[in-house]
C-alpha positions in Angstrom: 1.5 -12.5 11.2 2.4 -16.2 10.8 0.6 -18.0 7.9 0.6 -21.8 7.6 -1.4 -24.4 5.8 -1.2 -26.9 8.6 -3.2 -27.2 11.9 -0.6 -25.6 14.1 2.5 -23.4 14.2 5.5 -25.7 14.8 7.3 -24.9 18.0 4.5 -22.6 19.2 1.4 -23.1 21.4 -2.0 -21.9 20.3 -3.4 -20.0 23.3 -6.5 -18.4 21.8 -8.8 -19.2 18.9 -10.7 -16.5 17.0 -12.4 -18.5 14.2 -12.6 -18.2 10.4 -11.0 -15.2 8.6 -11.1 -14.7 4.9 -10.1 -12.4 2.1 -11.1 -12.2 -1.5 -10.7 -10.2 -4.7 -12.4 -10.3 -8.1 -10.3 -9.5 -11.1 -11.2 -9.0 -14.7 -9.0 -9.7 -17.6 -7.6 -6.9 -19.7 -8.6 -6.9 -23.4 -5.1 -6.1 -24.6 -3.5 -8.7 -22.4 -6.1 -11.2 -23.7 -4.8 -10.8 -27.2 -1.3 -11.7 -26.1 -2.6 -14.6 -24.1 -4.7 -15.8 -27.1 -1.5 -15.9 -29.1 0.2 -17.9 -26.3 -2.7 -20.4 -26.6 -1.7 -21.1 -30.2 2.1 -21.3 -29.8 2.3 -22.4 -26.2 4.2 -21.0 -23.3 3.5 -19.2 -20.0 0.8 -16.5 -20.0 2.9 -14.1 -18.0 0.2 -11.4 -17.8 -2.2 -13.9 -16.2 0.6 -15.2 -13.9 1.1 -11.6 -12.7 -2.6 -11.0 -12.3 -3.0 -14.1 -10.1 0.1 -13.1 -8.0 -1.4 -9.7 -7.5 -4.8 -11.3 -6.6 -3.2 -13.6 -4.1 -1.3 -10.8 -2.4 -4.5 -8.6 -2.2 -6.7 -11.5 -0.8 -4.0 -12.5 1.7 -3.6 -8.9 2.9 -7.4 -8.6 3.5 -7.4 -11.9 5.4 -4.5 -10.8 7.5 -6.1 -7.4 8.3 -9.2 -9.2 9.5 -7.2 -11.5 11.7 -5.2 -8.6 13.2 -8.5 -6.8 14.0 -9.5 -9.8 16.1 -6.2 -9.8 17.9 -4.6 -12.8 16.2 -1.0 -13.2 15.4 -1.2 -16.3 13.2 -3.6 -17.9 10.7 -3.6 -21.7 10.4 -5.1 -24.1 7.9 -4.8 -21.5 5.1 -6.5 -22.5 1.9 -7.2 -20.9 -1.5 -10.1 -21.2 -3.8 -11.0 -19.7 -7.2 -14.2 -19.4 -9.1 -15.5 -17.7 -12.3 -17.8 -14.8 -11.4 -18.7 -13.6 -14.9 -17.3 -13.9 -18.4 -13.7 -12.7 -18.1 -13.8 -12.2 -14.3 -12.6 -14.6 -11.6 -12.6 -14.5 -7.8 -9.6 -15.6 -5.7 -10.7 -16.4 -2.1 -8.4 -17.3 0.8 -9.4 -18.4 4.2 -8.0 -19.9 7.4 -8.4 -20.0 11.2 -7.2 -17.0 13.2 -5.3 -17.9 16.4 -3.0 -16.4 18.9 0.3 -18.3 19.5 3.1 -17.8 22.0 
């Protein structure tokens, strides 16, 4: 599956258009990791536990989007975009979407 954030796949021709596909996941923070992150807020530095959480969330959401595109018969997703939002206190959604197409 080819993923791109532009309107085409360079060097390939779009031969079929399947429409919007998406994937999302909602993740909650871990109380123990929150304590470590709170300390980082005071002294500064990367919040590695949150970086890992976001990386896992992106992978899961992209995987769900790709499965949806594959079910439609697509072999590429163009115009891929990400969005995040707070769902509840301590929980956030990561949403990814794009246009499923077949390229040759």
